[in-house]
N, C-alpha and C positions, 0 to 999 in steps of 0.2 A: 765124565765121558761125553765126548762130542757127538753130534748127530752123524758126522761122517764116520766116526768109529762104530757107531751103531749100525750104519748102513753096510760097513765092511764085515763086521762080525756076525750080524744077524740079517742077512740079505733077503730072507723070505718073509715078506711083509703082507699083512692083511689089514685093509682099511674097513673099519666097522663104524657105522653111524653112531655117534656118541650116545644118543638116547637109548641105544640098545645095550649099553654097558654102564648105566647109571643106577643109583639106588641099590636095591638088593641084587640086581643083575651084576653089579661090580664084583661082588663076592663069588657069584656063580662062575663068572668068566675066569677070575684069578684062581679059584679052586680047581677048575678044569685044567688050567695051565701049570699047575703045581709040578707035574712030572714032565712037562715039555720044556723045550729049549728057549723059553720066552726070555727076552732081554729085560733086565730090571728097569730099563728106561725106554719109554715109547715116545711117540710124538703125535702130532695131529695136524689137521689142516681144515680149512673152510672152503666149501665148494657148493655152488647152487643153493645157497641159503641154508646149508646144513653143516654142522660140525662133525668131523670124523676123528676117531682115535685110530692110531696105527699100531698094531701089535707086531713085533718083530721077532722072528725065530731064526735060530742057527741052522735048523734042519727043515728041508722042504716038506717032508712028511708031517712034521708038527704043524706047519702052517696050513697044510691041507686038512688035517684033523680039526683044527680050530675053525676053519672055514666051513667044513661039513657040519659042525655043531652049531655055529652062531651066524653063519652067512657072511656077508661082507664081500669084498672084492680083493683080488690080488693087487698089490700096490707096488708100483715101480718108482722108487725114490728118485730116480734120475729125471722123472717128469715133473717133480715139484719145482716151484719157483725158487730161484736162488735166494731171494730175500723174502722173509716171511711176510712183509707188508705188501708185497707185490700180489695183485689178484691172480687167482688160479685161472689158467687158460684152458 
């Protein structure tokens, strides 16, 4: 599945700082998303010296539930750099 296919099928995306979903928190996040429309493939980016994981949902309500539980920010994939090696602007 390509990133563009993810962006089309799961357009409601939440960027969460990677450290907040590592270790035991990884299981907490994925258990919470078990009943939500979470895409099986996510992506990430690096900005301001921090790594972010992007969780992609097919339904807006599910993205909002995720954000209410774990924080993060709504993510607009159209603002990402075209090439992954290009610095975030």
